[in-house]
C-alpha positions in Angstrom: -16.6 18.3 -35.6 -16.0 15.0 -37.1 -14.5 13.8 -40.5 -14.7 10.3 -41.7 -12.3 9.3 -39.0 -12.4 12.2 -36.5 -11.9 9.5 -34.6 -8.5 6.8 -25.5 -9.4 6.4 -21.9 -10.5 7.6 -18.5 -11.9 9.8 -15.9 -10.8 13.3 -14.8 -11.7 15.2 -11.8 -13.5 18.5 -10.8 -11.4 20.8 -8.7 -13.4 21.2 -5.6 -12.7 20.5 -1.9 -16.1 19.4 -0.4 -18.9 17.3 -1.8 -22.1 15.7 -0.5 -22.3 12.0 -1.7 -25.3 9.7 -1.8 -24.9 6.4 -0.1 -27.0 4.2 1.8 -26.8 4.5 5.5 -26.1 0.7 6.1 -25.5 -2.5 4.5 -26.0 -6.0 5.3 -23.7 -9.0 5.0 -23.9 -12.6 5.6 -22.7 -14.0 8.7 -21.2 -17.4 8.8 -24.3 -18.8 10.6 -26.3 -17.8 7.5 -27.9 -14.5 9.2 -27.4 -10.9 8.4 -24.8 -8.6 10.2 -25.1 -5.2 10.2 -22.5 -3.2 8.5 -22.3 0.4 8.9 -21.8 2.3 5.6 -20.0 5.8 5.9 -21.1 8.6 4.1 -19.2 11.7 3.2 -20.7 15.2 3.4 -17.8 17.4 3.5 -13.9 17.6 2.9 -11.8 20.4 4.1 -8.1 21.2 4.6 -7.4 21.3 8.4 -3.7 21.9 8.9 -0.4 22.5 6.7 -2.7 23.9 4.0 -1.9 26.0 0.8 -3.3 29.1 0.2 -7.2 29.4 0.3 -7.6 26.5 2.6 -6.5 24.2 -0.3 -5.0 20.7 0.5 -1.5 19.7 -0.9 0.9 16.6 -0.2 1.6 16.9 3.5 -1.7 18.6 4.4 -4.1 17.0 6.9 -7.6 16.9 5.9 -11.0 16.9 7.8 -13.8 14.6 6.6 -17.3 15.3 8.0 -20.1 12.9 7.4 -22.0 10.0 9.3 -21.3 6.5 10.3 -17.5 7.3 10.6 -16.8 5.7 13.8 -15.7 2.5 12.4 -13.5 4.0 9.6 -9.9 2.7 9.5 -8.6 3.9 6.2 -9.0 6.6 3.6 -8.2 6.0 0.0 -7.3 8.9 -2.3 -8.6 7.6 -5.7 -6.6 9.8 -8.1 -7.6 10.3 -11.6 -6.9 7.4 -13.8 -8.1 4.0 -12.2 -6.1 2.3 -9.5 -2.9 3.0 -10.6 -2.7 6.2 -8.6 -4.8 5.2 -5.7 -2.8 6.0 -2.1 -4.5 4.5 0.9 -3.8 5.7 4.2 -4.7 4.3 7.8 -6.8 6.6 9.9 -8.8 6.7 13.4 -12.0 8.3 13.6 -12.6 11.1 15.9 -16.2 10.4 16.2 -19.1 9.2 14.4 -19.2 12.3 12.1 -15.6 13.3 11.8 -12.4 11.8 10.4 -8.8 13.3 10.2 -6.4 12.0 7.6 -2.9 13.1 6.1 -2.4 13.7 2.5 0.4 11.7 1.4 3.0 13.2 -1.0 1.8 10.8 -3.6 -1.8 11.6 -3.5 -3.3 13.6 -6.4 -6.6 15.2 -7.2 -9.5 12.8 -7.3 -12.3 11.4 -5.1 -11.8 9.8 -1.8 -13.3 6.7 -0.2 -13.7 5.6 3.3 -13.4 2.1 4.5 -14.5 0.5 7.8 -12.7 -2.3 9.7 -16.1 -4.3 9.2 -15.7 -3.9 5.5 -18.0 -0.9 4.9 -17.3 1.4 2.1 -18.4 5.0 1.4 -19.4 5.9 -2.0 -16.7 7.8 -3.8 -16.9 11.7 -3.0 -16.7 14.2 -5.6 -13.0 15.1 -6.5 -10.8 16.6 -3.7 -8.3 19.2 -5.1 -4.9 18.1 -4.0 -2.2 20.6 -4.9 1.5 19.5 -5.3 3.4 19.3 -2.1 6.2 22.0 -1.5 8.9 21.6 -3.9 12.1 19.7 -2.4 15.2 21.7 -2.0 17.2 21.8 -5.4 20.6 20.1 -5.6 21.8 20.4 -9.2 25.4 20.8 -8.7 27.6 18.2 -7.0 27.9 18.8 -3.3 29.2 16.7 -0.2 26.6 14.5 1.2 25.4 14.7 4.8 26.2 11.1 5.4 26.2 8.7 7.2 29.8 7.4 6.6 31.8 4.9 8.3 35.6 5.3 8.7 37.6 4.1 5.6 34.5 4.5 3.3 34.6 6.4 0.2 33.7 10.3 0.3 30.6 11.0 -1.6 29.3 13.9 -3.6 25.9 13.9 -5.3 23.4 16.2 -7.3 20.2 15.7 -9.2 19.4 17.7 -12.2 15.8 18.9 -11.3 13.3 18.9 -8.5 10.2 18.4 -11.1 10.0 15.5 -13.6 7.4 14.0 -15.8 6.6 10.5 -16.6 7.8 9.6 -20.2 9.8 12.8 -20.6 13.2 13.1 -22.2 15.6 13.7 -20.9 14.6 12.2 -17.8 15.7 13.2 -14.0 19.5 12.8 -13.9 21.5 11.7 -10.7 25.0 12.4 -10.6 27.6 11.4 -8.2 31.5 11.3 -7.5 33.3 9.2 -5.1 36.9 10.0 -3.7 39.2 8.5 -1.1 38.8 4.6 -0.8 38.2 2.9 -4.1 34.5 1.3 -3.8 34.1 -2.3 -4.0 30.4 -2.2 -4.4 27.9 0.6 -5.3 24.2 0.7 -5.2 21.7 3.4 -6.2 18.2 3.1 -4.9 15.2 5.2 -6.0 13.0 5.6 -2.8 9.3 6.6 -2.8 8.3 9.2 -0.1 4.9 8.0 -0.2 5.7 4.8 2.0 9.6 4.7 1.9 9.9 1.7 -0.4 12.8 1.1 -2.8 11.0 1.1 -6.1 14.4 0.9 -8.4 17.9 -0.2 -7.9 21.0 0.5 -10.1 24.4 -1.3 -9.5 27.0 0.6 -11.3 30.2 -1.3 -12.0 34.0 -0.4 -12.3 33.5 3.2 -11.2 36.6 5.2 -11.2 37.3 7.6 -8.4 37.1 11.3 -8.7 35.0 11.0 -11.9 31.5 12.1 -12.4 29.1 9.3 -13.0 25.2 9.6 -13.9 22.0 7.7 -13.9 18.9 9.0 -15.7 15.4 7.8 -15.0 12.2 8.7 -17.1 9.5 7.7 -14.6 9.0 4.2 -15.7 9.3 0.9 -13.9 9.9 -1.4 -16.6 6.9 -1.1 -18.9 4.8 0.4 -16.3 4.6 3.9 -15.2 5.7 4.9 -11.8 3.1 6.4 -9.4 3.3 10.4 -9.4 4.7 11.6 -6.1 7.9 12.5 -4.4 11.0 10.4 -4.9 14.7 10.5 -3.9 18.0 8.9 -4.8 20.3 7.1 -2.3 23.7 6.1 -3.0 25.4 3.5 -0.8 29.1 2.8 -1.5 31.2 0.1 0.2 34.9 -0.2 0.5 36.8 -3.5 0.2 36.9 -4.0 4.0 33.0 -3.4 4.2 33.0 0.1 5.4 30.1 2.0 3.9 29.0 5.5 3.2 25.5 6.7 2.0 24.3 9.8 0.4 21.4 10.3 2.9 20.0 9.2 6.3 17.1 6.8 5.8 14.1 8.5 5.9 15.4 11.6 4.4 13.3 12.6 1.6 14.7 16.1 0.8 18.5 15.2 -0.2 18.4 14.4 -4.2 14.6 14.5 -4.1 12.3 15.5 -6.9 8.5 15.3 -7.6 7.2 13.2 -10.4 4.1 14.1 -12.4 2.2 12.3 -14.8 1.2 15.4 -17.2 2.5 18.7 -18.3 0.2 21.6 -19.2 0.2 21.9 -23.0 0.4 25.4 -23.6 3.8 26.9 -22.6 2.7 30.6 -22.2 0.1 33.0 -21.0 -3.4 31.4 -21.6 -7.1 31.3 -20.1 -9.9 29.1 -20.2 -12.5 31.5 -21.8 -16.2 31.6 -20.9 -18.9 29.2 -20.5 -19.1 28.7 -24.3 -15.5 27.3 -24.3 -16.5 24.4 -22.1 -17.1 20.7 -22.5 -20.9 20.2 -23.3 -21.4 23.8 -24.5 -23.9 24.1 -27.4 -22.8 24.0 -31.0 -24.8 23.9 -34.1 -26.0 20.3 -34.5 -23.7 19.3 -31.9 -22.2 19.9 -28.4 -18.7 20.9 -27.5 -16.5 17.8 -27.0 -13.6 19.5 -25.5 -12.1 22.6 -23.5 -11.0 25.6 -25.4 -8.0 27.4 -24.1 -6.9 30.9 -25.5 -3.4 31.9 -26.1 -1.6 33.9 -28.3 -1.0 32.5 -31.9 2.3 30.9 -32.1 2.6 29.7 -28.4 4.4 26.7 -28.2 2.3 23.5 -27.6 3.7 20.2 -26.1 2.4 16.9 -25.6 0.7 16.6 -22.3 1.5 12.9 -21.9 3.8 11.2 -24.4 2.6 8.3 -26.5 2.0 7.1 -29.9 0.5 9.5 -32.7 -2.6 7.9 -34.1 -3.7 10.9 -36.4 -2.3 13.9 -37.8 -4.7 15.4 -40.4 -6.5 18.6 -41.4 -10.3 19.1 -41.2 -12.4 22.0 -42.1 -13.8 22.4 -38.7 -10.8 21.2 -36.5 -8.1 22.7 -38.6 -4.8 21.0 -38.3 -5.1 18.6 -35.5 -3.1 15.8 -33.8 -4.2 12.8 -31.8 -1.8 11.0 -29.4 -2.6 7.7 -27.8 -1.1 8.3 -24.1 1.5 5.7 -23.2 0.6 3.9 -20.0 -2.8 5.7 -19.7 -6.3 4.8 -21.0 -6.6 8.2 -22.7 -6.5 9.5 -26.2 -5.4 13.2 -26.2 -6.7 15.4 -29.0 -5.1 19.0 -30.1 -7.0 21.1 -32.7 -6.4 24.3 -34.5 -2.7 24.1 -34.5 -1.4 27.2 -36.6 0.3 24.7 -39.0 0.6 20.9 -39.4 2.6 19.1 -36.4 6.1 18.1 -37.4 5.0 14.4 -36.1 3.0 12.0 -38.2 0.9 8.9 -37.5 3.0 6.2 -35.9 5.5 8.5 -34.5 6.4 8.3 -30.9 6.4 11.5 -28.8 7.3 12.0 -25.5 5.9 14.1 -22.6 6.7 17.9 -22.9 7.8 17.5 -26.6 6.8 20.2 -28.7 4.2 19.1 -31.2 3.0 22.4 -32.6 1.7 25.8 -31.7 -1.5 27.5 -30.8 -3.3 28.6 -33.8 -6.7 29.4 -35.4 -7.0 27.1 -38.3 -10.2 25.6 -39.4 -13.4 26.9 -37.8 -11.8 28.7 -35.0 -12.9 32.0 -33.4 -9.7 33.4 -32.2 -6.4 31.7 -31.4 -6.7 28.9 -29.1 -6.2 25.1 -28.3 -9.3 22.9 -28.7 -8.3 20.0 -26.3 -10.2 16.7 -25.9 -9.5 13.5 -23.6 -11.4 10.3 -24.8 -11.8 7.2 -22.9 -10.7 3.6 -24.2 -10.8 2.1 -26.7 -10.2 5.2 -28.4 -11.0 8.4 -30.4 -13.9 7.8 -32.7 -13.2 4.1 -32.1 -15.8 3.1 -29.5 -14.3 5.5 -26.8 -16.3 8.6 -25.2 -15.1 12.3 -24.8 -15.1 13.5 -21.2 -14.5 16.9 -19.6 -11.0 17.7 -19.9 -11.2 21.0 -17.7 -10.6 19.5 -14.3 -7.4 17.8 -15.6 -6.1 20.9 -17.4 -6.5 22.8 -14.2 -4.7 20.3 -12.3 -1.8 20.3 -14.8 -1.7 24.0 -14.9 -1.2 24.0 -11.1 2.0 22.2 -11.1 3.4 23.1 -14.7 
């Protein structure tokens, strides 16, 4: 279906856990003396979850996976390549158990996507087929203010903290809110740090000024680091309060990623009600009269609320005889255009409007050439929808978003 402008961005992933990949068994490199040096090229044959797995032996953040293949004895790192370029890559150090087996932990920030093995000598495996990685177990909720576990020096302020949610989405409004209250000694200095559980680094810092005692203060975060999006994964807020004599109190111990913690996701599943993905005819690439299906059909009751899977700028809001009421959103901070078709009525948003992740953009319908109420959903690569980009299969992404939304 295409009108005069039925007009963006990049790869998704198939939800499987083991894959054979083609790769040469070895590579050659030039030595400093001008000769060739043999560099073994690792090859992945199978990936499976080994320990701390989710149901059905699926991997998730915190699991340990086993990689079986060849030429693995020199492997010293594994990269989880994610779904959208290098922005969500996570690399961990590994030690090969043998020439045919490697074990690696799944960091909390890893998301579904291919893996790549690297040897100390510079050999690289071909990226595997995507490995399904479910979200880690959710952190303990702490929505109400409660006393912190410390540490606290004598004479330092007493601290209570709370965090509004344990699940947050990049570019959503409202963001995740961290609240705190100080009592006792008046603070001379305050610092709130946002800590990544992936590597323990501080990714953002706030320094509240002139905070009165016994009053609740709040900080909100929308998953952005300046203009860039933060990597999906687990984060926690950590407050440090110092009195005039230098006595300090902190809201949590260093390394504690449970207190005031939450998981950050890059997308939310767009249909907010019961749904199914239909049969083979609903899939990307299925045959249609004169063309192939360029998206994934997801069926739901007419009128089911529909939200933006990722926030961004509305590129088009139109009606087409085949697509019905549709809207196209250029995902902010991504290389993807997101297309929603067969809405039950025109979206309240218009071209040029800014939409945020999780914001209602319409409802499931059967407008246009639709057989039953459903969302026809497309994802397009850069530079855009019918503007030089290409559609790719959105089902793996939809399934991943569905698993955590």
